[in-house]
py3Dmol code that shows the C-alpha trace and the ligand (Angstrom):
import py3Dmol

protein = """\
ATOM      1  CA  MET A   1      23.554-107.636   8.926  1.00  0.00           C
ATOM      2  CA  ALA A   2      23.089-111.218   8.188  1.00  0.00           C
ATOM      3  CA  LEU A   3      24.623-113.639  10.668  1.00  0.00           C
ATOM      4  CA  ALA A   4      26.887-115.128   7.944  1.00  0.00           C
ATOM      5  CA  ARG A   5      28.450-111.727   7.386  1.00  0.00           C
ATOM      6  CA  LEU A   6      28.878-111.435  11.152  1.00  0.00           C
ATOM      7  CA  MET A   7      31.273-114.378  11.031  1.00  0.00           C
ATOM      8  CA  SER A   8      32.994-113.813   7.648  1.00  0.00           C
ATOM      9  CA  GLY A   9      33.663-110.176   8.499  1.00  0.00           C
ATOM     10  CA  PHE A  10      34.616-110.730  12.098  1.00  0.00           C
ATOM     11  CA  LYS A  11      37.767-109.050  13.396  1.00  0.00           C
ATOM     12  CA  PRO A  12      38.953-108.140  16.842  1.00  0.00           C
ATOM     13  CA  SER A  13      38.043-104.366  17.423  1.00  0.00           C
ATOM     14  CA  ARG A  14      39.680-103.870  20.882  1.00  0.00           C
ATOM     15  CA  ARG A  15      43.250-103.310  21.975  1.00  0.00           C
ATOM     16  CA  PRO A  16      44.474-106.619  23.366  1.00  0.00           C
ATOM     17  CA  ASP A  17      45.299-106.561  27.048  1.00  0.00           C
ATOM     18  CA  PRO A  18      45.247-110.292  27.897  1.00  0.00           C
ATOM     19  CA  VAL A  19      45.405-111.449  31.686  1.00  0.00           C
ATOM     20  CA  PRO A  20      46.612-114.980  32.030  1.00  0.00           C
ATOM     21  CA  ASN A  21      44.442-117.415  33.725  1.00  0.00           C
ATOM     22  CA  PRO A  22      46.004-118.784  36.836  1.00  0.00           C
ATOM     23  CA  PRO A  23      45.902-122.633  37.079  1.00  0.00           C
ATOM     24  CA  SER A  24      42.815-124.375  38.023  1.00  0.00           C
ATOM     25  CA  PRO A  25      42.692-125.435  41.730  1.00  0.00           C
ATOM     26  CA  ALA A  26      41.852-128.870  40.454  1.00  0.00           C
ATOM     27  CA  ARG A  27      45.446-128.919  39.136  1.00  0.00           C
ATOM     28  CA  GLY A  28      47.134-128.158  42.419  1.00  0.00           C
ATOM     29  CA  ASN A  29      45.241-130.455  44.595  1.00  0.00           C
ATOM     30  CA  PRO A  30      44.922-134.181  45.047  1.00  0.00           C
ATOM     31  CA  PRO A  31      42.389-135.671  42.548  1.00  0.00           C
ATOM     32  CA  ALA A  32      38.785-135.625  44.030  1.00  0.00           C
ATOM     33  CA  ALA A  33      36.979-138.888  44.527  1.00  0.00           C
ATOM     34  CA  VAL A  34      33.713-137.257  43.874  1.00  0.00           C
ATOM     35  CA  GLN A  35      32.474-134.262  41.930  1.00  0.00           C
ATOM     36  CA  LEU A  36      29.209-132.548  43.019  1.00  0.00           C
ATOM     37  CA  SER A  37      26.998-129.748  41.711  1.00  0.00           C
ATOM     38  CA  TRP A  38      25.452-127.993  44.529  1.00  0.00           C
ATOM     39  CA  ASN A  39      22.429-125.993  43.860  1.00  0.00           C
ATOM     40  CA  ILE A  40      22.629-124.075  47.099  1.00  0.00           C
ATOM     41  CA  HIS A  41      19.222-122.284  46.784  1.00  0.00           C
ATOM     42  CA  ALA A  42      16.500-121.233  44.305  1.00  0.00           C
ATOM     43  CA  ALA A  43      16.974-117.475  44.699  1.00  0.00           C
ATOM     44  CA  CYS A  44      18.796-114.742  42.682  1.00  0.00           C
ATOM     45  CA  ASN A  45      19.149-110.978  42.408  1.00  0.00           C
ATOM     46  CA  TYR A  46      18.475-111.433  38.645  1.00  0.00           C
ATOM     47  CA  ASP A  47      15.644-112.958  36.817  1.00  0.00           C
ATOM     48  CA  CYS A  48      16.872-113.539  33.262  1.00  0.00           C
ATOM     49  CA  PRO A  49      14.119-114.659  30.816  1.00  0.00           C
ATOM     50  CA  TYR A  50      16.172-117.606  29.607  1.00  0.00           C
ATOM     51  CA  CYS A  51      16.701-118.807  33.147  1.00  0.00           C
ATOM     52  CA  TRP A  52      15.486-122.268  33.929  1.00  0.00           C
ATOM     53  CA  PHE A  53      13.828-120.729  37.160  1.00  0.00           C
ATOM     54  CA  HIS A  54      12.349-117.785  35.304  1.00  0.00           C
ATOM     55  CA  GLY A  55       8.583-117.761  36.162  1.00  0.00           C
ATOM     56  CA  HIS A  56       8.940-120.594  38.671  1.00  0.00           C
ATOM     57  CA  TRP A  57      10.934-119.097  41.426  1.00  0.00           C
ATOM     58  CA  ASP A  58       8.030-119.477  43.995  1.00  0.00           C
ATOM     59  CA  ASP A  59       7.611-123.043  43.018  1.00  0.00           C
ATOM     60  CA  PHE A  60      11.021-123.821  44.221  1.00  0.00           C
ATOM     61  CA  SER A  61      12.022-121.250  46.786  1.00  0.00           C
ATOM     62  CA  GLY A  62       9.823-122.867  49.452  1.00  0.00           C
ATOM     63  CA  GLY A  63      12.307-125.806  49.467  1.00  0.00           C
ATOM     64  CA  ASN A  64      15.291-123.729  50.330  1.00  0.00           C
ATOM     65  CA  VAL A  65      17.273-124.643  53.297  1.00  0.00           C
ATOM     66  CA  TYR A  66      19.126-121.730  55.126  1.00  0.00           C
ATOM     67  CA  LEU A  67      21.776-123.037  57.534  1.00  0.00           C
ATOM     68  CA  PRO A  68      24.524-120.877  59.212  1.00  0.00           C
ATOM     69  CA  PRO A  69      28.079-121.605  58.009  1.00  0.00           C
ATOM     70  CA  GLY A  70      29.093-123.672  61.047  1.00  0.00           C
ATOM     71  CA  GLU A  71      26.109-125.930  60.470  1.00  0.00           C
ATOM     72  CA  TRP A  72      27.010-126.511  56.836  1.00  0.00           C
ATOM     73  CA  ALA A  73      30.616-127.123  57.912  1.00  0.00           C
ATOM     74  CA  GLY A  74      29.484-130.003  60.200  1.00  0.00           C
ATOM     75  CA  HIS A  75      27.508-131.691  57.216  1.00  0.00           C
ATOM     76  CA  TRP A  76      30.306-131.276  54.869  1.00  0.00           C
ATOM     77  CA  ASP A  77      32.989-132.529  57.372  1.00  0.00           C
ATOM     78  CA  ARG A  78      30.852-135.614  57.788  1.00  0.00           C
ATOM     79  CA  PHE A  79      30.721-136.095  53.962  1.00  0.00           C
ATOM     80  CA  ASN A  80      34.436-135.550  53.499  1.00  0.00           C
ATOM     81  CA  ASP A  81      35.172-138.035  56.398  1.00  0.00           C
ATOM     82  CA  ARG A  82      33.241-140.687  54.442  1.00  0.00           C
ATOM     83  CA  CYS A  83      33.875-139.852  50.852  1.00  0.00           C
ATOM     84  CA  GLY A  84      37.006-137.905  50.912  1.00  0.00           C
ATOM     85  CA  GLY A  85      37.847-134.487  49.395  1.00  0.00           C
ATOM     86  CA  ALA A  86      35.509-133.323  46.609  1.00  0.00           C
ATOM     87  CA  GLU A  87      35.384-130.977  43.673  1.00  0.00           C
ATOM     88  CA  ILE A  88      32.275-128.952  44.230  1.00  0.00           C
ATOM     89  CA  TYR A  89      30.514-126.808  41.699  1.00  0.00           C
ATOM     90  CA  ILE A  90      28.223-124.465  43.362  1.00  0.00           C
ATOM     91  CA  ALA A  91      25.364-122.706  41.521  1.00  0.00           C
ATOM     92  CA  GLY A  92      21.902-121.663  42.255  1.00  0.00           C
ATOM     93  CA  GLY A  93      20.051-119.274  41.602  1.00  0.00           C
ATOM     94  CA  GLU A  94      22.986-117.013  42.541  1.00  0.00           C
ATOM     95  CA  PRO A  95      25.290-118.305  45.361  1.00  0.00           C
ATOM     96  CA  PHE A  96      26.388-115.012  46.578  1.00  0.00           C
ATOM     97  CA  VAL A  97      22.962-113.954  47.648  1.00  0.00           C
ATOM     98  CA  TYR A  98      22.817-117.004  50.070  1.00  0.00           C
ATOM     99  CA  PRO A  99      23.437-115.687  53.818  1.00  0.00           C
ATOM    100  CA  GLY A 100      27.064-116.205  55.002  1.00  0.00           C
ATOM    101  CA  PHE A 101      28.165-117.485  51.514  1.00  0.00           C
ATOM    102  CA  GLU A 102      31.775-116.492  51.660  1.00  0.00           C
ATOM    103  CA  GLN A 103      32.134-118.020  55.174  1.00  0.00           C
ATOM    104  CA  ILE A 104      30.511-121.338  53.892  1.00  0.00           C
ATOM    105  CA  VAL A 105      32.990-121.406  50.889  1.00  0.00           C
ATOM    106  CA  ALA A 106      35.935-120.407  53.257  1.00  0.00           C
ATOM    107  CA  ARG A 107      35.257-123.457  55.349  1.00  0.00           C
ATOM    108  CA  LEU A 108      34.215-125.788  52.542  1.00  0.00           C
ATOM    109  CA  SER A 109      37.622-125.066  50.612  1.00  0.00           C
ATOM    110  CA  LYS A 110      39.619-126.315  53.670  1.00  0.00           C
ATOM    111  CA  ARG A 111      39.037-129.917  52.487  1.00  0.00           C
ATOM    112  CA  ASN A 112      37.425-129.440  48.895  1.00  0.00           C
ATOM    113  CA  VAL A 113      38.151-127.664  45.729  1.00  0.00           C
ATOM    114  CA  VAL A 114      35.293-125.213  45.023  1.00  0.00           C
ATOM    115  CA  PHE A 115      34.074-123.770  41.740  1.00  0.00           C
ATOM    116  CA  VAL A 116      31.414-121.042  42.042  1.00  0.00           C
ATOM    117  CA  ILE A 117      29.086-120.366  39.094  1.00  0.00           C
ATOM    118  CA  THR A 118      27.950-116.851  39.546  1.00  0.00           C
ATOM    119  CA  ASN A 119      26.439-113.820  37.916  1.00  0.00           C
ATOM    120  CA  LEU A 120      29.337-111.766  39.331  1.00  0.00           C
ATOM    121  CA  ALA A 121      26.962-108.953  40.372  1.00  0.00           C
ATOM    122  CA  TRP A 122      29.303-108.553  43.267  1.00  0.00           C
ATOM    123  CA  ALA A 123      32.730-106.611  43.587  1.00  0.00           C
ATOM    124  CA  PRO A 124      35.811-108.987  42.975  1.00  0.00           C
ATOM    125  CA  ALA A 125      37.590-107.025  45.870  1.00  0.00           C
ATOM    126  CA  SER A 126      35.007-108.620  48.400  1.00  0.00           C
ATOM    127  CA  VAL A 127      36.653-111.982  48.073  1.00  0.00           C
ATOM    128  CA  ILE A 128      40.191-110.992  47.932  1.00  0.00           C
ATOM    129  CA  GLY A 129      41.981-112.051  51.068  1.00  0.00           C
ATOM    130  CA  LYS A 130      38.839-113.918  52.289  1.00  0.00           C
ATOM    131  CA  LEU A 131      38.928-116.912  49.892  1.00  0.00           C
ATOM    132  CA  ASP A 132      41.903-119.026  48.778  1.00  0.00           C
ATOM    133  CA  PRO A 133      42.783-118.953  45.088  1.00  0.00           C
ATOM    134  CA  ALA A 134      44.546-122.257  45.599  1.00  0.00           C
ATOM    135  CA  LYS A 135      41.231-123.883  46.496  1.00  0.00           C
ATOM    136  CA  VAL A 136      38.562-121.555  44.917  1.00  0.00           C
ATOM    137  CA  ALA A 137      37.779-120.684  41.385  1.00  0.00           C
ATOM    138  CA  PHE A 138      34.983-118.743  39.559  1.00  0.00           C
ATOM    139  CA  SER A 139      32.814-119.331  36.445  1.00  0.00           C
ATOM    140  CA  ALA A 140      31.042-115.982  35.610  1.00  0.00           C
ATOM    141  CA  SER A 141      27.833-116.042  33.740  1.00  0.00           C
ATOM    142  CA  PHE A 142      27.380-112.867  31.587  1.00  0.00           C
ATOM    143  CA  HIS A 143      23.837-111.805  31.639  1.00  0.00           C
ATOM    144  CA  HIS A 144      23.637-108.677  29.370  1.00  0.00           C
ATOM    145  CA  GLN A 145      20.208-107.431  30.388  1.00  0.00           C
ATOM    146  CA  ALA A 146      21.221-107.249  34.112  1.00  0.00           C
ATOM    147  CA  ALA A 147      24.998-106.904  33.986  1.00  0.00           C
ATOM    148  CA  GLY A 148      25.257-104.203  31.216  1.00  0.00           C
ATOM    149  CA  SER A 149      28.369-103.845  29.232  1.00  0.00           C
ATOM    150  CA  ALA A 150      30.463-106.943  28.307  1.00  0.00           C
ATOM    151  CA  ASP A 151      33.674-104.713  28.654  1.00  0.00           C
ATOM    152  CA  ALA A 152      32.722-103.843  32.230  1.00  0.00           C
ATOM    153  CA  PHE A 153      31.925-107.585  33.094  1.00  0.00           C
ATOM    154  CA  ALA A 154      35.079-108.900  31.479  1.00  0.00           C
ATOM    155  CA  GLU A 155      37.141-106.520  33.400  1.00  0.00           C
ATOM    156  CA  LYS A 156      35.734-107.943  36.635  1.00  0.00           C
ATOM    157  CA  VAL A 157      36.755-111.370  35.592  1.00  0.00           C
ATOM    158  CA  ALA A 158      40.189-110.086  34.735  1.00  0.00           C
ATOM    159  CA  SER A 159      40.569-108.598  38.051  1.00  0.00           C
ATOM    160  CA  LEU A 160      39.703-111.923  39.787  1.00  0.00           C
ATOM    161  CA  ARG A 161      42.497-113.461  37.645  1.00  0.00           C
ATOM    162  CA  ARG A 162      44.952-110.625  38.754  1.00  0.00           C
ATOM    163  CA  ALA A 163      44.146-111.574  42.351  1.00  0.00           C
ATOM    164  CA  GLY A 164      45.191-115.148  41.516  1.00  0.00           C
ATOM    165  CA  PHE A 165      41.919-116.867  41.019  1.00  0.00           C
ATOM    166  CA  HIS A 166      41.264-119.216  38.113  1.00  0.00           C
ATOM    167  CA  ALA A 167      38.209-117.485  36.555  1.00  0.00           C
ATOM    168  CA  GLY A 168      36.247-118.112  33.267  1.00  0.00           C
ATOM    169  CA  ALA A 169      33.076-116.747  31.755  1.00  0.00           C
ATOM    170  CA  SER A 170      30.107-118.038  29.796  1.00  0.00           C
ATOM    171  CA  ILE A 171      27.261-116.661  27.813  1.00  0.00           C
ATOM    172  CA  VAL A 172      23.913-118.176  26.871  1.00  0.00           C
ATOM    173  CA  ALA A 173      23.294-118.020  23.014  1.00  0.00           C
ATOM    174  CA  TYR A 174      19.673-116.546  23.623  1.00  0.00           C
ATOM    175  CA  PRO A 175      18.088-115.939  20.165  1.00  0.00           C
ATOM    176  CA  PRO A 176      17.596-112.188  20.640  1.00  0.00           C
ATOM    177  CA  PHE A 177      21.269-111.842  21.532  1.00  0.00           C
ATOM    178  CA  LEU A 178      22.870-113.494  18.438  1.00  0.00           C
ATOM    179  CA  ARG A 179      23.832-110.377  16.676  1.00  0.00           C
ATOM    180  CA  GLN A 180      25.675-109.021  19.749  1.00  0.00           C
ATOM    181  CA  LEU A 181      27.403-112.313  20.582  1.00  0.00           C
ATOM    182  CA  PRO A 182      30.591-111.628  18.403  1.00  0.00           C
ATOM    183  CA  ASP A 183      31.182-108.309  19.992  1.00  0.00           C
ATOM    184  CA  TRP A 184      30.719-109.671  23.516  1.00  0.00           C
ATOM    185  CA  VAL A 185      33.177-112.408  22.706  1.00  0.00           C
ATOM    186  CA  ASP A 186      35.535-109.787  21.517  1.00  0.00           C
ATOM    187  CA  ALA A 187      35.248-107.990  24.893  1.00  0.00           C
ATOM    188  CA  PHE A 188      36.347-111.038  26.634  1.00  0.00           C
ATOM    189  CA  MET A 189      38.922-112.322  24.208  1.00  0.00           C
ATOM    190  CA  ALA A 190      40.595-108.857  24.308  1.00  0.00           C
ATOM    191  CA  ARG A 191      41.347-109.607  27.927  1.00  0.00           C
ATOM    192  CA  GLY A 192      42.483-113.178  27.234  1.00  0.00           C
ATOM    193  CA  ILE A 193      39.176-114.609  28.500  1.00  0.00           C
ATOM    194  CA  TYR A 194      37.739-117.478  26.196  1.00  0.00           C
ATOM    195  CA  PRO A 195      33.947-117.380  26.974  1.00  0.00           C
ATOM    196  CA  VAL A 196      32.106-120.634  26.800  1.00  0.00           C
ATOM    197  CA  VAL A 197      29.035-119.902  24.548  1.00  0.00           C
ATOM    198  CA  GLN A 198      26.208-122.174  25.530  1.00  0.00           C
ATOM    199  CA  PRO A 199      23.450-123.129  23.041  1.00  0.00           C
ATOM    200  CA  PHE A 200      20.084-121.924  24.677  1.00  0.00           C
ATOM    201  CA  ARG A 201      17.888-124.736  25.931  1.00  0.00           C
ATOM    202  CA  GLY A 202      14.414-123.773  26.226  1.00  0.00           C
ATOM    203  CA  GLU A 203      11.529-122.001  24.566  1.00  0.00           C
ATOM    204  CA  TRP A 204      11.516-118.592  22.938  1.00  0.00           C
ATOM    205  CA  ARG A 205       8.480-117.234  21.025  1.00  0.00           C
ATOM    206  CA  GLY A 206       6.848-120.649  21.283  1.00  0.00           C
ATOM    207  CA  ARG A 207       9.712-122.533  19.617  1.00  0.00           C
ATOM    208  CA  ALA A 208      11.944-125.125  21.345  1.00  0.00           C
ATOM    209  CA  TYR A 209      15.720-124.493  21.324  1.00  0.00           C
ATOM    210  CA  PRO A 210      18.468-125.533  20.394  1.00  0.00           C
ATOM    211  CA  ALA A 211      16.491-127.283  17.693  1.00  0.00           C
ATOM    212  CA  ALA A 212      14.742-124.054  16.512  1.00  0.00           C
ATOM    213  CA  TYR A 213      17.935-122.071  15.634  1.00  0.00           C
ATOM    214  CA  SER A 214      17.972-121.043  12.065  1.00  0.00           C
ATOM    215  CA  ARG A 215      20.548-122.497   9.869  1.00  0.00           C
ATOM    216  CA  GLN A 216      22.670-119.252  10.142  1.00  0.00           C
ATOM    217  CA  GLY A 217      21.924-119.074  13.864  1.00  0.00           C
ATOM    218  CA  ARG A 218      23.150-122.650  14.576  1.00  0.00           C
ATOM    219  CA  ARG A 219      26.162-121.989  12.366  1.00  0.00           C
ATOM    220  CA  LEU A 220      26.988-118.862  14.377  1.00  0.00           C
ATOM    221  CA  VAL A 221      26.589-120.794  17.719  1.00  0.00           C
ATOM    222  CA  GLU A 222      28.703-123.484  16.500  1.00  0.00           C
ATOM    223  CA  TRP A 223      31.279-121.110  15.189  1.00  0.00           C
ATOM    224  CA  LEU A 224      31.415-119.368  18.747  1.00  0.00           C
ATOM    225  CA  ALA A 225      31.042-122.397  20.856  1.00  0.00           C
ATOM    226  CA  ARG A 226      33.928-124.202  18.848  1.00  0.00           C
ATOM    227  CA  GLY A 227      36.060-121.204  18.932  1.00  0.00           C
ATOM    228  CA  GLU A 228      36.552-121.093  15.206  1.00  0.00           C
ATOM    229  CA  PHE A 229      37.289-117.413  15.537  1.00  0.00           C
ATOM    230  CA  VAL A 230      40.219-117.736  17.711  1.00  0.00           C
ATOM    231  CA  GLY A 231      42.688-117.634  14.902  1.00  0.00           C
ATOM    232  CA  LYS A 232      41.839-113.915  14.519  1.00  0.00           C
ATOM    233  CA  TYR A 233      43.577-113.376  17.916  1.00  0.00           C
ATOM    234  CA  GLY A 234      47.229-113.285  18.644  1.00  0.00           C
ATOM    235  CA  PRO A 235      49.201-115.980  20.597  1.00  0.00           C
ATOM    236  CA  LEU A 236      49.046-113.804  23.734  1.00  0.00           C
ATOM    237  CA  ALA A 237      45.420-113.591  23.782  1.00  0.00           C
ATOM    238  CA  TRP A 238      45.016-117.344  23.003  1.00  0.00           C
ATOM    239  CA  ARG A 239      47.566-118.602  25.497  1.00  0.00           C
ATOM    240  CA  ALA A 240      45.791-116.406  28.302  1.00  0.00           C
ATOM    241  CA  ALA A 241      42.534-117.709  27.225  1.00  0.00           C
ATOM    242  CA  GLY A 242      43.601-121.505  26.927  1.00  0.00           C
ATOM    243  CA  GLY A 243      45.758-121.527  30.089  1.00  0.00           C
ATOM    244  CA  GLY A 244      45.252-122.787  33.468  1.00  0.00           C
ATOM    245  CA  ARG A 245      42.943-125.784  32.658  1.00  0.00           C
ATOM    246  CA  THR A 246      43.748-129.361  33.235  1.00  0.00           C
ATOM    247  CA  ASP A 247      43.494-131.976  30.347  1.00  0.00           C
ATOM    248  CA  THR A 248      40.527-133.519  31.894  1.00  0.00           C
ATOM    249  CA  GLU A 249      38.858-130.108  31.976  1.00  0.00           C
ATOM    250  CA  ARG A 250      39.611-129.540  28.319  1.00  0.00           C
ATOM    251  CA  LYS A 251      38.407-133.072  27.520  1.00  0.00           C
ATOM    252  CA  THR A 252      35.129-132.567  29.402  1.00  0.00           C
ATOM    253  CA  ASP A 253      34.479-129.092  27.909  1.00  0.00           C
ATOM    254  CA  ASP A 254      35.008-130.576  24.356  1.00  0.00           C
ATOM    255  CA  PHE A 255      32.844-133.659  25.025  1.00  0.00           C
ATOM    256  CA  ALA A 256      30.015-131.484  26.577  1.00  0.00           C
ATOM    257  CA  ARG A 257      30.015-128.980  23.773  1.00  0.00           C
ATOM    258  CA  GLU A 258      29.771-131.589  21.077  1.00  0.00           C
ATOM    259  CA  TYR A 259      27.090-133.413  22.814  1.00  0.00           C
ATOM    260  CA  GLN A 260      25.049-130.215  23.328  1.00  0.00           C
ATOM    261  CA  LEU A 261      25.407-129.418  19.630  1.00  0.00           C
ATOM    262  CA  ALA A 262      24.350-133.067  18.693  1.00  0.00           C
ATOM    263  CA  PRO A 263      22.511-134.872  21.527  1.00  0.00           C
ATOM    264  CA  ARG A 264      22.240-138.730  21.324  1.00  0.00           C
ATOM    265  CA  VAL A 265      20.278-141.266  23.241  1.00  0.00           C
ATOM    266  CA  THR A 266      21.694-142.137  26.564  1.00  0.00           C
ATOM    267  CA  ARG A 267      19.074-144.327  28.081  1.00  0.00           C
ATOM    268  CA  GLY A 268      20.392-147.750  29.109  1.00  0.00           C
ATOM    269  CA  ALA A 269      24.026-146.811  28.940  1.00  0.00           C
ATOM    270  CA  LEU A 270      26.127-147.102  32.317  1.00  0.00           C
ATOM    271  CA  CYS A 271      26.647-143.838  33.985  1.00  0.00           C
ATOM    272  CA  ASN A 272      28.642-142.745  37.045  1.00  0.00           C
ATOM    273  CA  ALA A 273      26.074-140.206  38.128  1.00  0.00           C
ATOM    274  CA  GLY A 274      25.030-141.123  41.551  1.00  0.00           C
ATOM    275  CA  ARG A 275      28.405-142.746  42.375  1.00  0.00           C
ATOM    276  CA  SER A 276      31.403-140.284  41.571  1.00  0.00           C
ATOM    277  CA  TYR A 277      29.092-137.394  40.641  1.00  0.00           C
ATOM    278  CA  GLY A 278      25.792-136.062  42.273  1.00  0.00           C
ATOM    279  CA  ARG A 279      23.683-132.977  42.408  1.00  0.00           C
ATOM    280  CA  LEU A 280      22.854-131.586  45.816  1.00  0.00           C
ATOM    281  CA  GLN A 281      19.577-129.850  45.677  1.00  0.00           C
ATOM    282  CA  PHE A 282      18.617-126.826  47.668  1.00  0.00           C
ATOM    283  CA  ASN A 283      16.480-128.883  49.899  1.00  0.00           C
ATOM    284  CA  GLY A 284      19.262-131.222  50.827  1.00  0.00           C
ATOM    285  CA  ASP A 285      18.268-134.002  48.461  1.00  0.00           C
ATOM    286  CA  MET A 286      21.167-135.665  46.684  1.00  0.00           C
ATOM    287  CA  ILE A 287      20.136-136.758  43.149  1.00  0.00           C
ATOM    288  CA  ARG A 288      22.029-138.557  40.458  1.00  0.00           C
ATOM    289  CA  CYS A 289      21.837-135.800  37.998  1.00  0.00           C
ATOM    290  CA  SER A 290      19.653-132.739  36.908  1.00  0.00           C
ATOM    291  CA  GLN A 291      17.025-135.132  35.714  1.00  0.00           C
ATOM    292  CA  GLY A 292      16.489-136.990  38.968  1.00  0.00           C
ATOM    293  CA  GLY A 293      17.450-140.472  40.517  1.00  0.00           C
ATOM    294  CA  TYR A 294      17.250-140.034  44.337  1.00  0.00           C
ATOM    295  CA  VAL A 295      20.560-141.070  46.137  1.00  0.00           C
ATOM    296  CA  GLY A 296      19.759-139.826  49.741  1.00  0.00           C
ATOM    297  CA  LYS A 297      19.329-136.944  52.197  1.00  0.00           C
ATOM    298  CA  PHE A 298      22.634-135.131  52.499  1.00  0.00           C
ATOM    299  CA  PHE A 299      21.754-134.223  56.088  1.00  0.00           C
ATOM    300  CA  ASP A 300      21.312-137.872  57.209  1.00  0.00           C
ATOM    301  CA  ARG A 301      24.091-138.945  59.497  1.00  0.00           C
ATOM    302  CA  ASP A 302      24.378-142.279  57.260  1.00  0.00           C
ATOM    303  CA  PHE A 303      24.310-140.460  53.891  1.00  0.00           C
ATOM    304  CA  ASN A 304      26.720-141.893  51.313  1.00  0.00           C
ATOM    305  CA  MET A 305      27.002-141.828  47.440  1.00  0.00           C
ATOM    306  CA  GLY A 306      25.976-144.824  45.349  1.00  0.00           C
ATOM    307  CA  ALA A 307      28.277-147.923  45.242  1.00  0.00           C
ATOM    308  CA  GLY A 308      28.458-148.270  41.475  1.00  0.00           C
ATOM    309  CA  ALA A 309      27.613-146.985  38.019  1.00  0.00           C
ATOM    310  CA  GLN A 310      24.145-147.520  36.938  1.00  0.00           C
ATOM    311  CA  ALA A 311      22.069-147.552  33.722  1.00  0.00           C
ATOM    312  CA  CYS A 312      20.722-144.065  32.497  1.00  0.00           C
ATOM    313  CA  PRO A 313      16.895-144.160  32.747  1.00  0.00           C
ATOM    314  CA  PHE A 314      16.476-140.947  30.618  1.00  0.00           C
ATOM    315  CA  ARG A 315      16.088-140.774  26.860  1.00  0.00           C
ATOM    316  CA  PHE A 316      18.529-137.837  26.469  1.00  0.00           C
ATOM    317  CA  CYS A 317      21.004-136.398  28.890  1.00  0.00           C
ATOM    318  CA  GLU A 318      19.768-132.872  29.339  1.00  0.00           C
ATOM    319  CA  CYS A 319      22.998-131.412  30.837  1.00  0.00           C
ATOM    320  CA  GLY A 320      26.354-130.995  28.951  1.00  0.00           C
ATOM    321  CA  ASN A 321      28.251-130.869  32.103  1.00  0.00           C
ATOM    322  CA  GLU A 322      26.750-134.133  33.272  1.00  0.00           C
ATOM    323  CA  VAL A 323      26.751-136.315  30.188  1.00  0.00           C
ATOM    324  CA  VAL A 324      30.635-136.602  30.682  1.00  0.00           C
ATOM    325  CA  TYR A 325      29.780-139.302  33.282  1.00  0.00           C
ATOM    326  CA  VAL A 326      28.134-141.657  30.828  1.00  0.00           C
ATOM    327  CA  LYS A 327      30.017-144.590  29.477  1.00  0.00           C
ATOM    328  CA  GLY A 328      32.323-143.296  26.735  1.00  0.00           C
ATOM    329  CA  GLY A 329      32.564-139.860  28.424  1.00  0.00           C
ATOM    330  CA  PRO A 330      35.858-138.578  29.979  1.00  0.00           C
ATOM    331  CA  LEU A 331      34.506-139.208  33.419  1.00  0.00           C
ATOM    332  CA  GLY A 332      32.231-142.326  32.649  1.00  0.00           C
ATOM    333  CA  PRO A 333      32.655-145.796  33.879  1.00  0.00           C
ATOM    334  CA  GLY A 334      35.641-147.791  32.392  1.00  0.00           C
TER     335      GLY A 334
END
"""
ligand_1 = """\
8
SF4
S 23.595 -139.980 31.178
Fe 22.960 -137.934 31.934
S 20.771 -138.240 32.316
Fe 21.616 -140.216 32.242
S 22.028 -140.570 34.327
Fe 23.955 -139.866 33.396
S 23.870 -137.778 33.866
Fe 21.714 -138.476 34.114
"""
view = py3Dmol.view(width=600, height=400)
view.addModel(protein, "pdb")
view.setStyle({"model": 0}, {"cartoon": {"style": "trace"}})
view.addModel(ligand_1, "xyz")
view.setStyle({"model": 1}, {"stick": {}})
view.zoomTo()
view.show()
């Protein structure tokens, strides 16, 4: 079926059973002075073909640093003493296969707000009563080839919400998946979960994406990413899907999405990356952003974030979640 008809003929096919999204922990806690992405290790229990690490795990895993929860707590305490409480987005690889991960998060969330980006291959029941929903939230990435049915996966996200956790979902618009995407989105929306559809960035069959999407493919990805289908769902599903996020979170999502759909040159623009945002790598290096810019070694006793916004040295910002720190972005310099 042509992609265009997938959009024009789209209608919800599941019985709605929306589960409201509890408030984001960013809402119920003092605003964080710093936001960090922590790539805790280059290792995963999946190996998705569209993953940035696919085919390169061995190139990176040698740099992984495995420390016990108590030692991590010492490093983070020193950081918090110096920089205050932070908003920490933990990704990998897969964070939950890092030894002692739940204990690390339990300690970390005492002084910080923690968002875990995970493939949710684990049972939601395993964190209930162990992690604090007032300080910890989840962003579950649906990887069809490993996770199986979208309905089963969406049900796991819904069970995290029922346990009080702010929980969302995302899907990569990998070219071979385009025809299945609307049905997957319906599986989430039926439970009141609005999945973030991310344009695929990378190579498929020798062609570079997102530029290589066909005209219809690009239109479908935009239609899904911008949520142009939501009018097909009732207010209950929409309220459940839209709830729980702060205004800043909404603004950053919108800014990031539009940038990913139409990237523009960032070189020379002032950016807060390195000052109020940083990326902690699995080897302990703190860098400005996913493209580089060394800030310091997190394990050093005198480690600190940069003092001020600096010009972006890169032609394009490669990460939608980071472009929000550039001048003009919702978290950029004034
Ligand atoms: S604009 Fe993007 S690429 Fe440039 S420094 Fe900021 S975060 Fe990095």
